[in-house]
N, C-alpha and C positions, 0 to 999 in steps of 0.2 A: 822640921826642915827636911825636905825630900832630897835624897843623895841621888844623882843620875849617874849610871854606869857609864864608865869611859871605856870603850873598847880599844884593845891594843892589836887584835888580830881579827882577820875575817872569820876564822873559826869561832871566836869568842861572839862575834855578832850573830852568827848563824845559829850558834848554840842557845842564844836568847829568845829565839823565835818559837812559836808553837810548831808542832810536828807538820801540819798541813801547809802553813806558810814557809817554813823551812824547806820542804820538799819542793815546792813550787819555785822558791827563790834559788834553791840549788840547780834546778833545771836551767833558770836563766843564767845563772853563773857558769855552769858547765858550756852553755851555748856561746857565751863571751869569750870564755878561755879557749874554746875549741876554734873560734874564729881569730884569735889573737895569740898564735904560739909565740912563746918568748916573753909574753907580758907578765908583769909581776903583780901580785895582789897586795893590797894595802889598805889601812883604814886612813881615810881623809876626811875631814869635817865630820867625823864619827859615822861615816858611811863606807861600806866596802867599795873599793875602786880598783881600776886596772891602770897600771902605769907601763909606758914603753918608751925607751930612749930618753928616760928621765921626765917624761911628761905624763901627768895623769890625763886619761883621754876618755874615761867612761866611769860613771858611778852606777851602783845598782842597790836598792834597798826596798824594804818592805815598810809600807805606812799603814795607817789604820784601815783604809778602804782600798788601797792600790798598791801596785809595785811601782817604783819610782826609778827610772832610768834618765840619767843626766850626761849629756855630751857637751863638754866645754867647747866654746867656739864652734857651735853647731850650724852656723849660717850655711855653708856649702852642703851639710848633711841634709838639712831641712828642705834646700832647694832641689838637690838631686833625688830626694824621695818624698817630694812633695804631694803627689797623688796617693801614694801608700799611707802617708802620715796623716792626711786629711780626715781619715776616718777615727782617729785616735784623738784623746785629750792630750793636747801638746801645748807647751808654751814656747818662748824663745829657744831654750835648750833642754827642756824636760819633757819626757814622755810619761804619762800616768796610765798605767794599765790596770783595769779593775780586777781586783782579786776574783770575782765571780764570772769574769769572761776568758775568752781564749787569749793565750799569750802568743803574739806574732814572732814565734822563734826564728823562722827563716828571715823575717825583716830584721830583727836584732842582729842576726849574723851578718848580713849583708851591710848594715849600717856600721858595725864594728869593723869589718873588713875595709869598707870605704874610709872611716875614720883614721885607720892605720896609715893607709896610703898618703893621707895628709900630713902626717908627722914628719 
């Protein structure tokens, strides 16, 4: 029987990744944190997340072929950034950013700032 690691901290999660993936996700993480001063990091649903005013407002994680950014209740975000998001692989509230492609850090920063204003 396979035992899955249960992460208790973002540092544990980050430490479980290979160096190249960890470095790229660290860049994403720092971009989100810089855009959200005062946000608290936590593990939620076994993924790194940021919380502000008691609400989890963004998740970031590394999957096999992509980086995963989830924004709960993303309707207004998707509408506000519709044109810029159209070139990305998105679903209702999740952006999947290919590991082998450029990461739109400026877009992530602006989306994070927008989401914070909604809280």
